[in-house]
C-alpha positions as CSV (number, residue, x, y, z in Angstrom):
1,M,-40.2,64.6,-72.3
2,T,-41.0,61.1,-73.6
3,A,-37.8,60.8,-75.1
4,D,-36.5,60.5,-72.1
5,K,-39.1,58.3,-70.0
6,G,-38.5,55.5,-73.3
7,N,-34.5,55.7,-72.5
8,I,-35.5,55.5,-68.5
9,L,-37.7,52.2,-69.2
10,F,-35.5,50.9,-71.4
11,R,-32.2,51.0,-68.6
12,Y,-34.3,49.5,-66.3
13,S,-35.6,46.9,-68.6
14,I,-32.1,46.3,-69.0
15,I,-31.6,46.3,-65.8
16,I,-33.8,43.7,-64.7
17,V,-32.9,41.9,-67.7
18,I,-29.3,41.2,-65.9
19,I,-30.2,40.6,-62.4
20,L,-33.1,37.7,-64.0
21,C,-30.2,36.2,-65.9
22,I,-28.0,36.6,-62.6
23,C,-30.9,34.8,-60.6
24,V,-31.5,32.5,-63.2
25,A,-27.1,31.5,-63.6
26,I,-27.6,31.3,-59.8
27,V,-30.0,28.8,-59.4
28,Y,-28.7,26.5,-62.3
29,R,-25.8,26.9,-61.0
30,A,-27.1,26.0,-57.2
31,G,-29.6,23.0,-58.7
32,R,-26.2,21.9,-60.2
33,T,-24.3,21.5,-57.4
34,Y,-26.7,20.4,-55.5
35,F,-27.9,17.4,-58.1
36,V,-24.8,16.9,-60.4
37,E,-21.6,17.6,-57.9
38,G,-23.5,17.1,-54.6
39,E,-21.5,14.4,-53.7
40,H,-18.5,15.5,-54.4
41,W,-19.1,18.4,-52.7
42,Q,-20.6,16.2,-49.7
43,K,-17.1,14.1,-50.1
44,K,-15.4,17.3,-49.5
45,A,-17.1,18.8,-46.6
46,D,-16.9,15.4,-44.4
47,S,-13.5,15.0,-44.9
48,L,-13.0,18.7,-43.4
49,K,-15.5,17.4,-40.5
50,I,-14.8,14.3,-37.8
51,E,-17.7,13.1,-36.1
52,D,-17.9,11.6,-32.0
53,V,-14.1,12.2,-31.7
54,I,-14.6,10.9,-27.6
55,L,-12.9,12.9,-25.4
56,L,-11.2,11.1,-22.3
57,P,-12.4,12.4,-18.9
58,N,-9.6,13.0,-15.8
59,R,-9.0,10.0,-14.0
60,G,-10.2,10.3,-10.1
61,N,-7.1,10.2,-7.3
62,I,-6.8,8.6,-5.3
63,F,-5.5,10.6,-1.5
64,A,-4.8,9.0,2.1
65,T,-6.7,9.1,5.1
66,D,-4.6,12.4,5.7
67,G,-5.4,13.8,1.9
68,R,-1.8,13.3,0.9
69,L,-1.6,12.4,-2.4
70,M,-0.8,8.5,-3.3
71,A,-2.3,7.7,-6.8
72,S,-2.8,10.5,-9.3
73,S,-2.5,10.1,-13.4
74,I,-0.7,12.5,-15.7
75,P,-0.9,11.9,-19.1
76,Q,1.4,10.3,-22.4
77,Y,1.5,10.2,-25.7
78,Y,3.3,8.0,-28.2
79,L,4.5,10.1,-31.3
80,Y,3.7,8.7,-35.1
81,I,3.5,9.8,-38.8
82,D,0.7,8.6,-41.4
83,F,3.0,8.5,-44.1
84,K,0.0,8.2,-46.0
85,A,-1.4,11.9,-45.8
86,D,-3.0,13.6,-48.7
87,G,-0.8,16.8,-47.9
88,L,2.6,14.9,-47.4
89,K,4.7,15.5,-50.1
90,R,7.9,14.1,-50.2
91,D,10.3,17.4,-51.4
92,T,8.5,18.6,-48.4
93,L,9.4,16.0,-46.5
94,M,13.1,16.2,-47.9
95,K,13.3,19.7,-47.3
96,Y,12.7,19.5,-43.1
97,I,14.0,15.8,-42.7
98,G,17.3,16.7,-42.6
99,P,15.9,20.0,-39.5
100,L,13.8,17.3,-38.1
101,S,16.5,14.5,-37.7
102,K,18.8,16.8,-35.7
103,A,16.6,18.2,-33.5
104,L,14.8,14.5,-32.6
105,S,18.3,13.3,-31.6
106,K,18.9,16.3,-29.5
107,K,15.7,16.0,-27.6
108,F,15.8,11.8,-27.0
109,G,19.9,11.4,-27.0
110,D,19.0,7.8,-28.1
111,R,20.1,7.8,-31.8
112,S,22.7,10.1,-34.3
113,P,20.9,12.4,-36.7
114,A,21.7,10.5,-39.3
115,G,20.1,7.3,-37.5
116,Y,16.9,9.2,-37.0
117,E,17.0,10.7,-41.1
118,A,17.4,6.2,-42.2
119,H,14.9,5.2,-39.2
120,L,12.1,8.4,-41.0
121,L,13.3,7.2,-44.3
122,K,12.2,3.9,-43.7
123,G,8.9,4.8,-42.9
124,Y,8.4,6.8,-45.8
125,R,9.4,4.4,-48.3
126,K,6.7,1.5,-46.3
127,K,4.3,4.2,-46.4
128,S,3.6,3.3,-42.5
129,R,0.0,4.8,-41.7
130,Q,1.2,4.1,-37.9
131,Y,5.5,4.9,-38.3
132,P,6.7,5.5,-34.1
133,I,8.7,8.6,-34.1
134,Y,10.6,7.7,-30.9
135,G,9.6,4.4,-29.4
136,K,8.6,5.4,-26.3
137,R,6.1,7.8,-24.4
138,V,6.6,11.3,-23.7
139,S,5.0,13.6,-21.2
140,Y,2.4,16.1,-22.0
141,T,5.8,19.0,-21.8
142,D,7.9,17.0,-24.2
143,M,4.6,16.7,-26.8
144,K,4.0,20.3,-27.4
145,E,7.9,21.2,-27.9
146,I,7.8,18.3,-30.5
147,R,4.8,19.5,-32.5
148,K,7.2,22.4,-33.1
149,F,10.4,21.0,-34.4
150,P,10.6,21.0,-38.5
151,F,8.1,19.8,-40.5
152,L,5.8,18.7,-37.9
153,S,4.8,22.0,-37.1
154,M,2.8,22.3,-40.4
155,G,0.4,20.1,-38.9
156,P,-0.9,16.4,-39.3
157,N,-2.6,17.1,-42.6
158,K,0.8,18.1,-44.3
159,S,3.3,16.4,-42.3
160,G,1.4,13.1,-41.2
161,F,2.3,13.8,-37.5
162,Y,-0.6,12.6,-35.1
163,T,-0.4,11.2,-31.9
164,K,-1.5,8.5,-29.2
165,R,-2.6,9.4,-25.6
166,M,-2.0,7.3,-22.9
167,V,-2.0,7.3,-18.8
168,R,0.5,6.7,-16.6
169,R,-0.6,6.3,-13.0
170,I,2.1,7.8,-10.2
171,K,2.5,7.0,-7.3
172,P,4.0,9.1,-5.3
173,F,4.6,7.3,-2.1
174,K,5.8,4.8,-4.6
175,S,5.7,1.3,-2.6
176,L,3.5,2.3,0.6
177,A,0.0,-0.2,0.3
178,S,1.4,0.1,-3.6
179,R,-0.5,-3.8,-4.3
180,T,-4.3,-3.1,-1.8
181,I,-4.0,0.7,-4.5
182,G,-3.2,-1.3,-6.7
183,D,-2.8,-0.1,-11.0
184,I,-4.3,0.6,-14.4
185,Y,-3.5,0.2,-18.3
186,G,-2.4,2.4,-20.4
187,E,-5.5,2.0,-22.4
188,Y,-7.7,4.6,-20.7
189,E,-10.9,1.5,-21.8
190,K,-9.5,-0.8,-19.9
191,G,-9.2,0.9,-17.1
192,G,-8.5,-0.7,-13.1
193,K,-5.9,-3.6,-13.2
194,N,-6.4,-4.8,-9.1
195,G,-6.3,-3.2,-5.9
196,I,-8.5,-0.5,-5.2
197,E,-8.1,1.1,-8.1
198,L,-10.1,-2.0,-9.9
199,A,-12.8,-1.8,-7.3
200,Y,-13.3,2.0,-7.8
201,D,-13.1,1.9,-11.3
202,S,-16.5,2.8,-12.4
203,L,-16.1,6.2,-9.9
204,L,-12.4,7.1,-10.6
205,R,-12.7,6.8,-14.3
206,G,-15.6,9.2,-15.2
207,I,-17.4,9.0,-17.7
208,P,-16.6,10.6,-22.2
209,G,-17.8,12.6,-23.9
210,T,-17.8,13.4,-27.6
211,C,-16.7,16.4,-29.7
212,T,-16.4,16.9,-34.0
213,K,-13.2,17.8,-35.4
214,Q,-13.3,20.9,-37.9
215,K,-11.1,22.2,-40.1
216,V,-11.2,26.4,-39.5
217,R,-9.1,28.4,-41.8
218,G,-6.6,24.9,-42.0
219,R,-6.2,24.5,-38.7
220,W,-8.4,21.6,-36.5
221,V,-10.8,22.8,-33.6
222,N,-12.9,20.3,-31.2
223,I,-16.1,21.3,-31.2
224,A,-17.9,20.0,-27.6
225,N,-20.9,17.8,-28.0
226,V,-20.9,16.4,-24.7
227,E,-18.5,17.6,-22.3
228,P,-17.0,14.5,-20.0
229,V,-17.2,14.2,-16.9
230,N,-14.2,13.8,-14.4
231,G,-13.3,11.0,-12.8
232,M,-14.6,10.9,-8.7
233,D,-11.9,11.5,-5.6
234,I,-11.0,8.0,-3.5
235,Y,-10.1,8.7,-0.3
236,T,-8.5,5.6,1.7
237,T,-7.9,4.7,5.4
238,I,-4.4,5.1,5.0
239,D,-2.1,6.6,7.4
240,I,1.1,7.3,5.6
241,N,3.2,7.2,8.8
242,I,1.9,4.6,10.0
243,Q,2.6,2.2,6.9
244,D,6.0,3.9,6.8
245,I,7.0,2.4,9.7
246,T,4.9,-0.5,9.3
247,E,7.1,-1.4,5.6
248,K,9.9,-0.7,7.3
249,A,10.0,-2.4,10.5
250,L,9.1,-5.6,8.3
251,V,11.5,-5.2,5.7
252,D,13.6,-5.0,8.1
253,M,13.0,-8.0,10.0
254,L,12.3,-9.7,6.1
255,T,16.1,-9.1,5.6
256,K,17.2,-9.8,8.8
257,T,15.8,-13.4,8.4
258,D,16.3,-13.7,4.5
259,A,12.7,-14.6,4.1
260,E,11.0,-15.2,1.6
261,S,7.7,-12.8,2.1
262,G,6.0,-10.9,4.6
263,T,2.4,-9.4,4.8
264,A,1.6,-7.2,7.5
265,V,-1.6,-5.0,8.2
266,V,-2.6,-3.0,11.2
267,M,-5.8,-1.6,11.6
268,D,-7.6,1.0,13.7
269,V,-9.5,-1.0,16.6
270,K,-13.1,0.9,16.8
271,T,-13.4,1.5,13.3
272,G,-11.7,-0.3,11.8
273,E,-9.9,1.5,9.0
274,V,-6.6,-0.3,7.6
275,K,-4.5,2.3,8.8
276,S,-1.5,0.6,6.9
277,I,-1.0,-2.9,4.4
278,T,2.4,-4.3,3.2
279,N,2.4,-7.4,1.4
280,I,6.3,-7.7,0.1
281,E,8.2,-9.9,-1.7
282,K,11.9,-11.5,-2.5
283,N,11.6,-10.9,-6.6
284,Y,13.6,-12.9,-9.3
285,A,16.1,-10.3,-8.3
286,G,16.2,-10.9,-4.4
287,I,15.4,-7.7,-3.9
288,Y,11.9,-7.2,-1.8
289,A,9.2,-5.9,-3.3
290,E,5.9,-5.3,-3.5
291,T,3.8,-7.8,-4.4
292,R,0.7,-9.8,-4.4
293,N,-2.0,-8.5,-2.4
294,H,-0.9,-11.9,0.7
295,A,-2.9,-10.3,3.3
296,V,-6.0,-10.7,1.4
297,A,-6.0,-12.8,-0.8
298,D,-4.1,-15.5,0.6
299,Q,-6.3,-18.0,2.7
300,L,-3.7,-20.1,4.6
301,E,-3.7,-22.4,7.6
302,P,-3.5,-20.3,10.2
303,G,-1.6,-22.0,12.7
304,S,-1.3,-21.1,16.3
305,T,-3.4,-17.6,16.5
306,F,-6.2,-19.8,15.4
307,K,-6.1,-21.6,18.9
308,V,-6.9,-18.5,20.6
309,A,-10.7,-19.1,18.7
310,S,-10.3,-22.6,20.0
311,M,-9.9,-21.4,24.1
312,M,-13.1,-18.6,23.5
313,V,-15.5,-21.8,22.1
314,A,-14.3,-23.8,25.1
315,L,-15.0,-21.2,27.8
316,D,-17.2,-19.8,26.2
317,D,-19.3,-23.4,26.5
318,G,-18.7,-24.1,29.8
319,K,-16.3,-27.2,29.0
320,V,-13.1,-25.4,30.3
321,S,-11.5,-23.0,33.0
322,P,-8.4,-21.1,33.4
323,N,-7.1,-23.3,35.5
324,D,-7.8,-26.8,34.8
325,T,-5.1,-28.7,34.1
326,V,-4.0,-30.9,30.9
327,D,-1.2,-34.2,30.8
328,V,0.9,-32.6,27.4
329,G,3.4,-35.6,28.8
330,N,7.3,-34.9,27.0
331,G,6.0,-32.9,24.1
332,I,4.6,-36.3,21.6
333,F,0.7,-37.5,21.5
334,M,-0.4,-40.2,18.9
335,Y,-3.6,-39.9,18.2
336,A,-5.6,-41.9,14.9
337,N,-2.0,-43.3,14.3
338,R,-0.9,-39.7,13.5
339,R,1.6,-37.7,15.5
340,M,0.9,-34.8,16.8
341,T,4.2,-32.9,19.1
342,D,4.5,-29.9,21.1
343,H,7.9,-27.3,19.9
344,N,9.6,-28.3,22.8
345,A,9.6,-31.8,22.9
346,N,13.2,-32.4,22.5
347,H,13.1,-30.4,26.0
348,G,11.4,-33.1,27.3
349,G,7.3,-31.4,26.6
350,Y,6.0,-29.5,29.4
351,H,4.0,-32.3,31.0
352,R,1.0,-31.5,33.4
353,I,-0.2,-28.2,32.5
354,S,-3.3,-25.6,32.8
355,A,-5.6,-24.4,30.0
356,A,-4.2,-21.5,30.5
357,Q,-0.8,-22.2,29.8
358,A,-1.6,-24.2,26.7
359,I,-2.2,-20.4,25.1
360,W,0.8,-19.1,27.0
361,Y,3.3,-21.3,25.9
362,S,1.1,-22.7,22.2
363,S,0.6,-26.4,22.8
364,N,-0.8,-28.1,20.3
365,I,-1.6,-31.0,22.7
366,G,-2.9,-29.1,25.5
367,I,-5.5,-27.9,23.6
368,A,-5.8,-30.4,21.3
369,K,-7.1,-32.5,24.4
370,L,-9.1,-29.8,25.4
371,I,-11.0,-29.9,22.5
372,L,-11.3,-33.1,22.2
373,K,-12.4,-33.7,26.3
374,G,-15.4,-30.9,25.7
375,Y,-16.7,-32.4,21.8
376,G,-14.5,-35.4,21.1
377,N,-18.4,-37.3,20.6
378,R,-19.8,-34.1,18.9
379,P,-17.7,-32.3,16.8
380,Q,-20.2,-30.2,14.8
381,E,-21.3,-28.1,18.5
382,F,-17.6,-27.1,18.2
383,V,-17.3,-26.3,14.6
384,D,-20.6,-23.9,14.7
385,K,-20.2,-22.3,17.6
386,L,-16.5,-21.3,15.6
387,Y,-19.4,-20.4,12.8
388,A,-21.3,-18.0,15.0
389,I,-18.4,-15.9,16.6
390,G,-18.4,-15.3,12.0
391,L,-14.5,-16.5,11.9
392,N,-16.2,-18.5,8.9
393,K,-18.3,-15.8,7.5
394,A,-17.1,-13.6,4.2
395,V,-17.6,-10.1,3.9
396,D,-16.7,-8.3,0.8
397,L,-14.0,-6.0,1.6
398,K,-14.0,-4.3,-1.9
399,I,-10.7,-5.4,-3.0
400,P,-10.8,-7.4,-6.3
401,G,-8.8,-10.8,-5.8
402,Q,-9.7,-11.4,-2.0
403,G,-9.9,-15.0,-0.4
404,H,-12.3,-16.2,1.9
405,P,-12.2,-18.1,5.2
406,V,-12.5,-22.0,4.3
407,I,-13.5,-23.9,7.7
408,K,-15.2,-27.5,6.9
409,H,-18.1,-29.3,8.9
410,P,-18.5,-32.6,9.9
411,I,-21.6,-32.8,8.6
412,K,-21.4,-31.1,5.8
413,N,-18.6,-31.9,4.9
414,R,-18.3,-35.8,5.9
415,D,-16.4,-36.6,3.2
416,I,-13.8,-34.7,4.2
417,W,-13.8,-34.9,7.8
418,W,-11.6,-37.2,9.5
419,K,-11.2,-38.7,12.7
420,T,-8.3,-36.2,13.6
421,S,-10.1,-33.7,11.5
422,L,-11.2,-32.3,15.3
423,P,-7.8,-31.8,17.2
424,W,-5.7,-30.6,14.5
425,M,-8.4,-28.1,13.9
426,S,-8.2,-26.7,16.8
427,F,-4.9,-25.8,17.0
428,G,-5.0,-24.8,13.0
429,Y,-4.6,-26.7,10.6
430,E,-7.8,-27.9,8.6
431,T,-8.3,-24.7,8.2
432,Q,-7.9,-21.8,5.4
433,I,-8.2,-18.4,6.8
434,P,-6.9,-15.2,5.3
435,P,-4.5,-13.2,7.2
436,I,-7.2,-9.9,7.1
437,Y,-10.0,-12.9,8.4
438,T,-7.8,-13.1,11.8
439,L,-7.2,-9.6,12.2
440,M,-10.6,-9.0,12.3
441,F,-11.0,-12.1,15.1
442,Y,-7.6,-10.2,16.6
443,N,-9.6,-6.9,16.6
444,A,-12.8,-7.8,18.0
445,I,-11.1,-9.3,21.1
446,A,-8.9,-5.6,21.1
447,N,-13.1,-4.2,20.2
448,D,-14.7,-5.2,23.3
449,G,-16.3,-8.3,21.7
450,K,-17.9,-6.6,18.7
451,M,-16.2,-7.4,15.4
452,I,-16.4,-5.3,13.1
453,K,-15.7,-5.1,9.0
454,P,-11.8,-3.8,8.4
455,I,-12.0,-1.1,5.3
456,F,-9.8,0.5,3.4
457,V,-11.6,3.6,1.7
458,K,-13.1,6.2,4.2
459,E,-14.5,8.9,1.7
460,I,-15.4,9.1,-2.0
461,R,-15.4,12.4,-2.6
462,K,-16.7,14.9,-6.0
463,D,-14.7,18.0,-6.6
464,G,-14.0,18.6,-3.2
465,V,-17.7,17.7,-2.2
466,T,-18.3,14.7,-0.1
467,I,-20.3,12.3,-1.8
468,Q,-20.2,8.9,0.2
469,T,-18.6,7.9,3.1
470,M,-18.1,4.4,4.3
471,K,-19.5,2.9,8.4
472,T,-18.4,1.1,10.0
473,E,-20.0,-2.2,9.3
474,I,-20.4,-4.6,12.8
475,I,-20.5,-8.6,12.0
476,N,-20.7,-9.6,15.8
477,P,-22.0,-7.6,17.9
478,H,-20.8,-9.7,20.7
479,I,-18.2,-12.4,19.5
480,C,-18.5,-14.5,23.4
481,K,-19.8,-13.9,26.6
482,P,-18.2,-10.6,29.0
483,K,-16.5,-12.6,30.9
484,T,-15.2,-15.5,27.9
485,L,-13.4,-12.4,26.8
486,E,-11.9,-10.7,30.3
487,I,-10.1,-14.4,30.4
488,I,-8.6,-14.4,26.9
489,H,-7.7,-10.8,27.5
490,Q,-5.2,-11.9,30.6
491,M,-4.0,-14.9,28.7
492,L,-3.2,-12.9,25.8
493,K,-0.9,-10.5,27.8
494,D,0.1,-13.1,29.4
495,V,1.5,-14.5,26.1
496,V,3.9,-11.8,26.1
497,T,5.0,-11.7,29.5
498,K,5.0,-15.4,30.6
499,G,4.8,-17.3,27.2
500,T,6.2,-17.4,23.7
501,A,6.0,-13.8,22.9
502,K,8.4,-12.8,25.3
503,A,10.2,-11.0,23.0
504,V,7.4,-9.0,22.1
505,L,7.6,-7.4,25.6
506,S,7.8,-3.8,25.2
507,D,9.5,-1.0,28.2
508,Y,7.4,1.7,26.1
509,V,4.0,0.4,25.6
510,K,2.1,-2.7,26.4
511,I,0.8,-5.4,23.8
512,A,-1.6,-8.2,23.8
513,G,-1.5,-11.1,21.7
514,K,-0.3,-14.7,20.5
515,T,2.6,-16.6,18.1
516,G,1.2,-18.5,15.1
517,T,4.3,-21.1,13.4
518,A,2.5,-23.5,10.6
519,Q,4.7,-25.8,8.3
520,I,3.9,-25.2,4.9
521,A,3.9,-27.8,2.1
522,Q,4.2,-27.9,-1.5
523,G,1.3,-25.9,-2.8
524,Q,-0.1,-24.1,0.1
525,A,0.5,-19.9,-1.0
526,G,3.1,-18.5,0.1
527,Y,5.3,-22.3,-0.3
528,K,8.2,-22.0,-3.3
529,G,10.9,-25.1,-2.7
530,N,11.2,-28.6,-2.1
531,G,10.9,-30.2,1.3
532,V,8.9,-28.8,4.6
533,K,8.9,-24.9,5.6
534,H,7.9,-22.7,8.0
535,R,5.5,-20.1,8.5
536,V,5.6,-17.9,11.5
537,S,3.5,-14.9,12.7
538,F,1.5,-12.9,15.6
539,C,-1.6,-10.9,16.1
540,G,-2.4,-8.6,18.9
541,Y,-3.1,-5.4,19.8
542,F,-2.2,-2.7,21.9
543,P,-2.0,-0.8,23.9
544,A,-3.2,-4.0,25.6
545,D,-5.4,-2.0,28.7
546,S,-6.6,0.6,25.8
547,P,-6.9,-1.1,22.7
548,R,-6.8,1.9,19.5
549,Y,-4.7,-0.4,17.2
550,S,-4.9,-4.4,16.5
551,A,-2.1,-5.9,14.1
552,I,-1.3,-9.0,12.4
553,V,2.5,-9.7,11.0
554,V,3.1,-13.3,8.8
555,I,6.1,-14.3,7.4
556,T,6.8,-17.4,5.5
557,N,9.9,-18.7,5.2
558,P,12.5,-17.4,6.8
559,R,15.6,-18.9,6.2
560,I,17.7,-17.7,8.9
561,G,17.3,-18.3,12.7
562,Y,14.9,-20.7,14.2
563,P,11.6,-19.6,13.3
564,S,9.7,-18.4,15.2
565,G,6.4,-16.1,15.6
566,G,6.7,-14.3,18.8
567,T,10.8,-13.3,18.0
568,M,10.2,-12.4,13.9
569,S,6.4,-11.9,13.3
570,G,6.1,-10.7,17.1
571,G,9.1,-8.6,16.4
572,V,7.9,-6.5,14.2
573,V,5.0,-5.4,15.6
574,R,6.6,-4.0,18.6
575,N,8.7,-2.4,16.6
576,I,5.5,-0.8,14.6
577,A,3.6,-0.3,18.4
578,E,6.9,1.7,19.7
579,Q,8.0,3.2,16.0
580,I,4.2,5.2,16.3
581,Y,4.4,6.2,20.4
582,A,7.8,7.7,19.9
583,Q,6.5,9.2,16.7
584,G,3.4,11.1,18.7
585,I,0.7,9.4,15.9
586,Q,-1.0,8.4,19.1
587,P,0.6,10.4,22.1
588,S,-1.6,8.1,24.9
589,I,-0.4,5.5,23.7
590,M,1.1,4.1,26.6
591,P,-1.0,3.3,30.1
592,E,-1.0,5.5,33.3
593,E,-1.7,2.5,35.5
594,P,0.6,2.9,38.6
595,D,3.3,0.9,39.7
596,T,3.9,-1.2,36.1
597,I,7.1,-1.4,34.4
598,Y,4.8,0.2,31.1
599,N,4.5,3.2,33.3
600,L,8.5,3.8,33.1
601,L,8.7,7.1,30.9
602,P,10.9,6.7,27.5
603,Y,14.4,6.6,27.7
604,I,15.9,9.9,26.0
605,K,19.2,10.1,24.8
606,N,21.6,12.7,25.9
607,G,22.2,15.9,23.4
608,N,21.5,18.9,21.4
609,F,19.2,20.1,24.9
610,K,17.2,23.1,22.7
611,Q,15.8,19.9,20.0
612,T,15.2,17.5,23.3
613,A,13.7,19.7,25.5
614,S,11.6,20.6,22.2
615,A,10.3,16.7,22.0
616,C,9.7,16.6,25.4
617,E,7.4,18.8,25.3
618,F,6.0,17.8,21.7
619,L,4.9,14.5,23.6
620,K,3.5,16.4,26.5
621,L,6.3,14.3,28.4
622,R,7.6,15.8,31.8
623,Y,10.6,16.9,32.7
624,E,12.6,19.1,35.1
625,D,15.3,21.4,33.1
626,H,18.6,21.2,35.5
627,V,20.8,22.9,32.3
628,K,22.9,26.8,33.2
629,D,24.8,28.1,29.8
630,E,24.8,24.5,28.6
631,Q,24.0,23.8,25.1
632,W,24.3,19.6,25.2
633,T,22.5,17.9,28.2
634,K,23.1,14.3,29.7
635,T,19.2,12.7,30.7
636,S,18.0,10.4,33.5
637,S,14.5,9.7,34.2
638,N,13.1,8.5,37.4
639,N,8.9,7.2,38.0
640,N,7.9,11.2,37.6
641,S,10.0,13.0,35.2
642,I,12.7,13.1,32.6
643,Q,16.5,15.1,34.6
644,L,18.2,16.8,32.1
645,K,21.9,17.9,33.0
646,G,24.3,20.8,31.1
647,L,26.9,18.4,29.9
648,K,30.0,20.2,29.3
649,V,32.1,20.5,26.4
650,S,35.6,22.1,25.9
651,D,37.5,23.6,22.4
652,N,40.0,21.2,22.5
653,L,38.9,18.2,24.3
654,I,37.1,15.0,23.4
655,P,33.6,14.8,24.3
656,D,32.0,12.6,26.2
657,V,29.7,10.9,23.9
658,K,28.5,8.5,25.2
659,G,24.5,7.5,25.4
660,M,24.0,10.1,22.5
661,G,22.9,9.2,18.9
662,A,24.4,8.5,16.2
663,R,23.7,12.4,14.5
664,D,24.7,14.7,17.4
665,A,27.4,12.2,18.4
666,V,29.0,12.3,15.0
667,F,28.3,16.2,14.2
668,L,29.8,16.6,18.3
669,L,33.2,14.8,17.4
670,E,33.6,16.7,13.4
671,E,33.4,20.2,15.2
672,K,36.4,19.2,17.0
673,G,38.3,18.2,13.5
674,L,38.0,14.2,14.3
675,K,37.4,11.6,11.9
676,V,34.4,9.3,13.3
677,S,34.0,5.4,12.5
678,V,30.8,4.4,13.5
679,S,29.4,0.7,13.6
680,G,25.8,-0.5,15.0
681,K,22.7,1.1,14.9
682,G,21.0,2.6,18.5
683,K,22.7,4.6,21.2
684,V,26.6,5.0,21.4
685,V,28.2,2.5,24.2
686,G,31.7,2.7,23.5
687,Q,34.4,5.3,22.2
688,T,37.8,4.4,21.2
689,L,39.0,7.7,22.4
690,P,38.7,8.8,26.2
691,P,36.6,11.5,27.3
692,G,39.0,14.9,28.3
693,S,41.8,13.4,26.8
694,R,43.4,16.1,24.0
695,A,41.5,16.4,20.9
696,V,43.7,16.8,16.9
697,K,42.5,17.4,13.9
698,G,42.4,14.7,11.2
699,A,42.9,12.0,14.7
700,T,40.2,8.8,13.4
701,I,38.1,7.6,16.9
702,G,35.5,5.0,17.1
703,I,32.2,5.4,18.3
704,V,30.5,1.8,18.8
705,L,26.1,2.0,18.8
706,K,24.0,-0.8,20.6
């Protein structure tokens, strides 16, 4: 019994000794690892972990006023190989370089497989740490696919493959309001480059986060420390439909006149929201494209559009009344040894005209003489009143690079004030005003004398929740007396019906406004080339009796046709106003005053009955249906409604397509087996084969549209 007990104690002792030895070994090993090999293992651990890696947020989107996307970000990637990567072995590269080169060649098509193999070996020989696999950026989808290619799929340690993330901003509507929306740099750190992208960059770009990259089981994983905060979304005031109308109307006129550049802006009268803005210039390739934001940035001599401000000051001060007369002679006036002319000087001038007619006919001499008579001895009173209107006040439009008005003062700027300054200033020279400021003034006229700041951004949202709504900001609640405003309203209507803007007269929407023509000389914004060029403009609003929109169009250096603010710039405004009405964007745009040409119903083309009736219903136009079983209709109108009458079409006879649009006419004629030749645009006014004659399949018929 005692012997057994001694054996058990001996065994326990052996076990305790073994455990103690193991503990000592562990302590020894731990101590050696910590004190002797600590630095080595710390480096090893650090090599498997990368601290404070930046996690980039998603940049916010920019939207039109109706929520349609105008600018959004997509990630793109540059592809590189680090040929000094620790795990990259020459034997492995040589084993897979053939299949890899073949896959790259098939994917990109810019090099043959042999070309890619030579390209990669060149990088290997250079031991480059940032050797480009492909010279261009690739999409996220392509990058994920390329990661699975032979050799690259082994991961960054063995293949050296890595990517550099870039951001590309896409604009679904391409050029529409492109310069106002702006651009961004490819690198996140640089952010917005211009336009709204730059103005609201701090909100759009978001806040980066951080993570730790750690190698787990041979793969790198991200462990987030601070999550990134995505950027906010910007909702602009831009109306895509009006923007499209504006850009097309401007480009058509620039093309027709071979002009150097043009800008057009449409603004909501009551809110100041900019519904469309386009800045088009002919580039080095001779193509019209969005360029510098001329409407906001250019400080221009406004020309004759400024005459309305001069007249407003004189009327408000009681220096002149609409019926006062002024002798403008034969259109040539010498003042302080400088020659002043009216646009019709070569036709003998206007001689004696009223103050109102000086605006209608845009007489430089008439306005200058009226202002000289009222303010010749105290020009500071005239300029002070311009200041009181708010014409010289710079407002923050939140658009980087914006210009500001410059109206010199005879006392504050006496060193650059000449004897000729007052009269020349009265008709828009010796001042500098960006087009958006001229529009702001005319918008105030349309807005019952209340001047408000143009705004380009309506809301800022985060994850669909509105963070901030931009409110209308009043610059001047009353730019003039109510009686003065009433007189100015009538003058601007008469400019269109009786004066220099007769080309703006529309059968469908009543427009009021003022033409402008200014000579531009070397050194001025918008000038290119030698000699004197012209800048023509029109600024106004519509409908004239109940204004909803104001608009300005400025065209620089038209090379074809006589430079005319009415025909050229005014023609663009008329086109915009009529198309806004025709597309139903503003159904109530046509006034309801009886006994005026503006109460006429719009012209409706002949065509398909169902489509015509549907259009009338959509636009809330009164119509009478006199169609029986016919598929096609002829239209006419009286003061009360549109008349729809049946148009018979026989199987073997040539139909009468006069009065139809091109689409309906071509469809109907081709249905008879005819080949159609089309010339002109508008409605069909003539056809080469007479209606009612036999239709021969394959025969050619010409139709003329006007």
